[in-house]
N, C-alpha and C positions, 0 to 999 in steps of 0.2 A: 747246428749240432755242436760246434766247438764251444759255444757259450754254455750249453747244457752240461757238457763234459767238465768244463772248468768249474761250474757251480757244484757239481757232484764231488769233485776233488776238494773244493774248499769246505764243503759240509763234512767230508770225511776227516779232514785235518781238524776242523773245529770240534768234531765229536771226540777225537783223540785227546785234545786239550781239555775239553769239558769233563771227560772221564776222570781226569786227575784232580779236578776241583769240586765236582758235584757229588754229594752223598746220595746214594741210591737207597731208598726205603722200600723194602718189599713187604707188603701187608695184604691180608685177605679182606673180604668184605666185613666180616665180624669185627676184626681188629680196627678197621677204618671207622665203623660205627662207634666202637668203644672210645677211640681217640676223639671223635666228634662230640660225643656226649660229655666228655671231660673238659675239652679245651675250647669249644666254640664260644666266642665272645658274645654272640647274640643271645645264646641261652643263659650265659652268666649274667648279662645285663637284665634279662627278663626276670631272672630269679631275684635280682636286687629290687626290681619293681614290686615284687610280691612282699619283700621285707619292708619296703616303704609303705605299702598299703597296711601291713600289720602294725607298723608304727603309728599310722593314723588312727587305728582302732584303739591303741593304748592312749593316744592323746584325747580321743573322744570320751574316755571314761573319767577324765578329771572334771571336777566341779569348777565353775568360774572362781577366780581368786577374789577374796574380800577386798573391798576398797576402803582405804584410810584417807580421811580428809582432815587437815588442820588449818584453821582460819581464825580471823579476828585477833591476830597477834599484834599488839601495839609495840612499836620499837622505841617510843619515847613517852615521857610523862606529860600528860596534859593538865591544865589547871582545873582545880575543883574535883580532882579524882578522889575517889574513896579508896583508902588504903586497904589492902588485903593481907592476909597472913603470907609470910614468905614461902617460896617453893623450894629453892635450893640455897642454903646459906642465908645471906641477907638479900638475895635476889627474889623478886616476885611481888613486892608490896604494891607496886603500881602496874602490874601486868595483867592483861586480859587475854584469854585464850579459849578457843572452841575446837573440839575434836569430834569426829564422827567416823564410825566404822560401819560399812554397808556390805551385805551379802545378798547376791541375786539368787533366788530360788526358781529353777526352771519348772514350769507347770506342764500339765497334760502329757507327761512322759516324754518330753522333747529329748532329754539326754539319752534315755534308753533307745528311742527310735533312731537317733543319730548314730549310736553305737552299732545298731543292727544294720544301718545303711552302710557304714564303713566295713562291716564284715562281708556284706554282699560285694563290695568293691574288691576285697581280698579274693573272693571266689572268682570275680571277673579277671583279675590278674593271673590267677592260676589257669583259667581257661585260655587266656592269651598266651601263656607259656606253652600250653598244649598245642595251640595253633601254630606258634613259631616252630615247635618241634616237628609238627606234621609237615609244614611247608619245607623246612630245611632237610628233613629226612628224605622227602621225595626228591629234592634237588640233589642231595648227596648220592642216593641210590641210582638215580638216572645218570648222573655224571660218571659214576663208577661203571655203569653199564656201557655208556658211550666210550669210555676209555678202554675197557676190556675189548669192546667191539673193534676199536682201532688197533689195539695190540694184536688181535687175531688177524686183522688185515695185514699188519706189518709182517707177521710170520708167513702169511700166504705169499706176499709179494717178495719177501726175502728169499723164500724157497725157490720161487720162479726165477728170480734174478740170478741165484746161484747156478741153476740148471742152464739158463740161457746164456750165461757168461761162458760156460764150458763149450756150448755149441758155437757161440760166436768166435771163440778162440780157434776152435777146430775149423770153422769155415774161413777164417782169416788165413790159416795155413793152406787150405785148399785153394783159396783165391790166388795166393802167391804162386801156387803150382799150376794154375790155369785149369783146374779141374771143375770149377763152378763159375757161374757168371757173377759179375759184380752186383747185379740187381738182387740176387738171392742173399748175398752177404749184407747188403744195405737193408733189406727187408728184416732180416734177423736182428741187426744192430738197432734198427728203429724200434723194434719191439722191446729190446733190452732197455733203451733209453726211456720209452714210455712207462715201463714198470718202475724204473728208478725215479721218474718224475712223480708218479703216484705215491711212491714211498716218501718223497719230500713233502708232498701235500699232507700225508698222514702224520708226519712229524709235526707239522704246523698245527694241525687240529689237536693233537695230543698236548702240545704246549699250551694251547688255550684252555684245555681241560685241566691241565696241571695248575693253572692260575686259580681256577674255580675250586678245585679239590683242596689245594693247600690253604686257601682262604677259609674253607669250611673246617679243616682239621687243625688250623693254626700251625702248619708246618713251616719251618724256615725256608726262605727263598732259595737257598743253596741246595736244598734237597730235591731229589727227583723221585716221585712216587710211582711205584710199579705195583699194580694189582695182580696178586699171584693166582687168583681164581680164574679158571677158564670160563668162557661164555657158554652157559648151559641153559636148557629149558627149565622153567620153574618145576619143582618137584611136586607141589600140591596139585591135585586134579580138582577142578572146579565144576560144579553142576548148577544148572539153572534152577534146580529145586532149592538151592540155598538163597536165591534172590530175596524171598520174603524175610528170611532171617537177617540178611545184610541190611535191608531197609530199616528193620527195627533196631539193629545195632547202631546204625548211623544216627538215629534219633536220640539214642542214649549216650553216644560216645563222640560224635563229631564236635570238635571244639567250637566251630562257628555256630552250630545249633545251640550248644550249651551256653555260648555267649549271649545269643539273643534271648534265650530263656532266662538267663541271669539278669538281662536288662529289663525283662518283664517284672521280675521280683524287685529289682531296684526301683522301677517306676511305681509299683504298688506301695512299697515302703515309703517312697518319697511323698506320695499322696497322703499317707498317714502323718508324715512329719509336717507337711504343709497345712493340713487340717489342725494339727496341734499348735502351729505357729500363730493361728488367729486368737489363741488364748494368751493374754498378756502374762509375762513373768512377774513375779513379786520380788521386790527389794526390801529386805528387813534391815533396819539400822538401829544403832545404839550410839547416842550422842552425849557429849559432856561439854558443859559451858561454865567458864569461870569468870565471874565479874561482869557478865553481860545480861543478867536477868535479875529478877527480884530475889532469887536465891543466890547465895554466894557460890556454891558448887552445885550446878544443876546437872542431873543425869536423866535422860529421857529416851523412850523407845519410839521408833517410827516405822512406817510402812509406806511403800509407794508402788504404783503400777500404772501402765498406760491404760487410758480409757479407749476401748475399741469402738470409737464413734465413726471414724471415716475409713480407716484401713482395716478391713477384715480378711486380708490376704486372698481375696476372691480370684484375682488374676493368676496368682501362682497355683492356686488349687485347680483352676480350670486348665492351666497348662499341664499340670501333673496328670489330670484325667486323660487329656489328649495323648500324652506320652504313653500311657498304658495301652491305648488303642493302637498307636503306631507300632510299639514293640510287639504287640500280638500279631500284627500283619507281617512284621519282619521275621518272626519265628515261623509262621506258616510258609512264607516265601523260602526261607532257608531249608525247611523240610522238603518242600516240593522240588527245589533245586537239587538236593542230595539224591532224591529218588530218581530224577531224570539222569543225573550223572552216573549213578550206579548202573542203571539199565544200559545206558549208552556204552560205557567202558566195558561192561561184561560182554556185550554183543561184539565189540571190536576184538576182545580177547578170544572169544569162541571162534570167530572167523579166522583169526591168525592161527589158532590151535589146530584147526582142520588142515591147514597147509602143513603145519609142523608134523602131524601124524603120518604124512606121506614121506617125510624126510628122515627116515630112520638111519641108524649108524651104518647099516650094511650099504645103503645108497652112497654115503660119503666114502666108505672104504672102496666101493666099486669105482667111483670116480678117480680116486688116487691110484688105484691099480691100472686103470685105463690110461691115465696120464703117463705113468712109468712105461707102459707098453708102447705108447705112441712115441715117446722120446727115444726109446731103444730102436724102434723101427725107422725113425727119422735119421738116426745116426748111421744105421745100416743101409739107408737109401731105399728102404722097402716102401716108404710112403713119401709123397711129395711134400714140399714146404707148405703148399696151399692146404693140404689135408691136415698137416701138423698144426698150422696156425689156426685153422678152423676149429680143431678140437681144443686147442689151448684157450681160445676165446670162449668156447662152450664150457670148459672146465672152470675158468675164472668166473663166468656168469653164474654157474650153478653153485659154486662155493660161496659167492656173494649172496645168493638167494638163501642159502642155509644160514649164513651169519645174520642177514637182515631179519629172517624169521625169528631167530633166537633173540635178537635185540628187541624187536617189536613185542614179542611175547613177554619178555622181562619188563619192558616199559608199561605194557598194558596191565600186567599183574601188579606192578607197583602203583600205577594209577588207580587200580581197583582198591588196593589197600588204603590209598589216600582218600578216595571218595567215601569208603565205608567208615573210615576213621579209626581203624585198628589193624594190626597185622593179622592176616588170615591163616 
């Protein structure tokens, strides 16, 4: 017991010191989401990936650069050379030179198909951003719910600690006067320490949630975030009649489904590109030759292209066809998964909602009133310690049932929004 009391004293001193150095940030849920959308680095990084994909679209629009070749330049004079007219000043009488410029012309719409392919990749990055947002929003909202849940527990136990400390002090005086047995005092003190130990555990849990929340909001480490909203039941009433609508919404809005559909489009466009690649590109050239031909200054046109004798790109075409089939299966799998998730989460929500409907505000108010009554009667010695402790245990248990129900209902509601793919 001495070790526990010393630990509580140390934590109290540490709290006084921390209060002078830690900035407390009071925000509600909406403010937290606004800060999250503005500051979260994962979202910022994903937006940059969209910009990178858009840059690749710009790059795909450019034609291949023309190629300039200069050759057959002699650096010295050979015997028996036929003199030529000078090129620059007196230089060039015995110089031979050949130059050629070549431009590749892409055939079969390869350039256009590649641009379309890159645009599909931009869409894919946008869906990836939506998926990152969906995942992080769920994490943020559930973290806030857990933190508010623990804050409410803190209030509950702090209130009980305040009451029981007064009782313990009173019993300590009565013990010194010999009016009560030591066992009664020890039982009351043990309950006080148990509550304080629970409060320490809650502090530790909140610290872990602080790490998660501050990382999501990009809040400095010296700050301490307090969520000002109370833990309440979700306002929106949900009905099983809405299930078919949610299933359709998920098909149109869930980023993971949109991603697989986008992969189907990409695979189809890639097949078109692979079919186009079996058609050789054409290279047009314009050449100039000085002193290397029967003409003194020769200018000639040229054309070149690969002969598709051995490589007709059959392997890549076959792979592209198989990719279309594979992505089609992936889309069907994603849709089926979403339907099962929506039905399962909604059933969990409705089961928890049935319990919440029995826990109205009057029930909680009645509990608080009964606790006050029992504390008063216990001080007046109208009820025994056993009766008081028994009711205190019942009170704490029922308060935790109310908090647990609110937390679970909020989590199931958020999970339902997550699996549907949009806020309900």
